[in-house]
C-alpha positions in Angstrom: -0.6 100.2 -115.7 -0.6 103.8 -117.6 -0.4 105.7 -113.2 2.9 103.6 -113.3 2.0 100.0 -112.2 4.7 97.0 -113.7 2.8 94.2 -113.2 -0.9 93.6 -111.8 -2.6 90.0 -110.4 -4.9 88.9 -108.2 -4.3 86.2 -105.5 -7.3 84.3 -104.0 -7.2 83.6 -100.1 -9.1 82.8 -96.8 -8.9 85.7 -94.7 -10.1 85.2 -90.6 -13.4 83.7 -90.1 -13.0 81.1 -93.5 -14.4 84.5 -95.3 -13.2 84.4 -98.9 -11.2 87.3 -100.4 -8.8 88.4 -102.9 -4.7 90.0 -102.7 -4.5 92.0 -105.2 -1.2 92.5 -105.6 0.9 95.9 -107.9 4.1 96.1 -108.7 5.6 99.4 -109.3 9.2 101.2 -109.2 9.7 102.7 -105.8 8.0 106.0 -105.9 4.8 105.2 -107.4 2.1 105.0 -104.6 1.2 108.5 -104.5 0.0 107.7 -107.9 -1.6 104.2 -107.1 -2.9 103.9 -103.8 -5.9 106.7 -104.8 -6.2 104.6 -107.7 -6.7 101.3 -106.0 -8.3 102.9 -103.1 -11.3 104.2 -104.9 -11.6 101.7 -107.1 -12.1 98.7 -105.0 -14.2 97.7 -101.6 -10.0 98.5 -99.5 -9.6 100.4 -96.4 -6.6 100.4 -96.6 -3.4 99.0 -98.0 -0.4 97.5 -97.4 3.4 99.1 -98.5 6.1 96.7 -99.0 9.8 97.3 -100.4 11.6 94.6 -103.0 14.4 94.7 -104.8 13.6 93.0 -108.2 16.4 91.8 -110.1 15.9 91.5 -114.0 17.9 90.3 -117.3 18.5 93.0 -119.2 16.7 93.0 -122.5 16.7 93.5 -125.9 13.9 93.2 -128.8 14.8 91.4 -131.9 12.9 90.3 -134.9 13.0 86.3 -136.3 11.4 85.3 -139.3 8.3 82.9 -138.5 6.8 81.3 -141.8 4.1 83.4 -141.1 6.2 86.8 -140.7 8.2 88.9 -138.4 7.6 88.7 -134.7 9.6 90.0 -132.2 11.5 88.7 -129.4 12.7 90.0 -126.0 15.8 88.3 -125.4 17.6 88.1 -121.9 20.8 88.9 -121.1 23.5 88.0 -118.2 26.4 90.5 -118.6 27.5 89.3 -122.2 25.1 85.9 -123.0 21.9 85.6 -123.8 20.5 83.1 -121.9 16.5 83.2 -122.7 13.9 84.6 -124.9 9.8 85.0 -125.1 8.4 86.0 -128.4 6.0 88.9 -127.6 2.5 88.0 -127.7 0.4 90.9 -128.7 3.4 90.9 -131.6 2.1 87.0 -132.7 -1.5 87.5 -132.1 -1.4 90.4 -134.9 1.2 88.2 -137.5 -1.5 85.3 -136.7 -4.2 86.8 -137.5 -3.2 88.6 -141.2 -1.9 84.6 -141.4 -5.2 83.3 -140.3 -3.7 80.7 -138.3 -4.3 80.0 -135.1 -1.8 82.5 -132.5 -0.7 79.2 -130.9 1.5 78.1 -134.5 3.5 81.7 -134.7 3.8 81.4 -130.3 5.2 78.1 -131.2 6.9 78.9 -134.8 8.4 82.2 -132.9 9.9 79.9 -129.8 11.5 77.8 -132.6 13.5 80.3 -134.4 14.5 82.6 -131.0 16.0 79.0 -129.8 17.9 79.3 -132.8 18.7 82.6 -132.6 20.0 81.9 -128.8 21.8 78.7 -130.3 23.5 80.5 -132.6 24.3 82.8 -130.0 23.2 85.7 -132.7 
């Protein structure tokens, strides 16, 4: 991620002659190939890379803080125009709050999701 990857994931596939393999997908801004390709080529067994251009559409984002019974949690809020349509608790924040409160992360996530829903429904 430090080299410019926005997201990275692995997909299991079956290649010719029924050989199992894994496809590495790296999402990055245009122009990041020069930084990312050498890292992938040196750090894997591949002999080449396929580069595809895609258009990325995304919601405008802002970070808000919601209160939970366990403490404040940062929530990413997605906007479409002026309308707030989606909210998602920041996992690392939930993990930190859960550790401090001595409760499972799941409980903090659920409380933060409920607070985020209330935030969206109130138009806040």
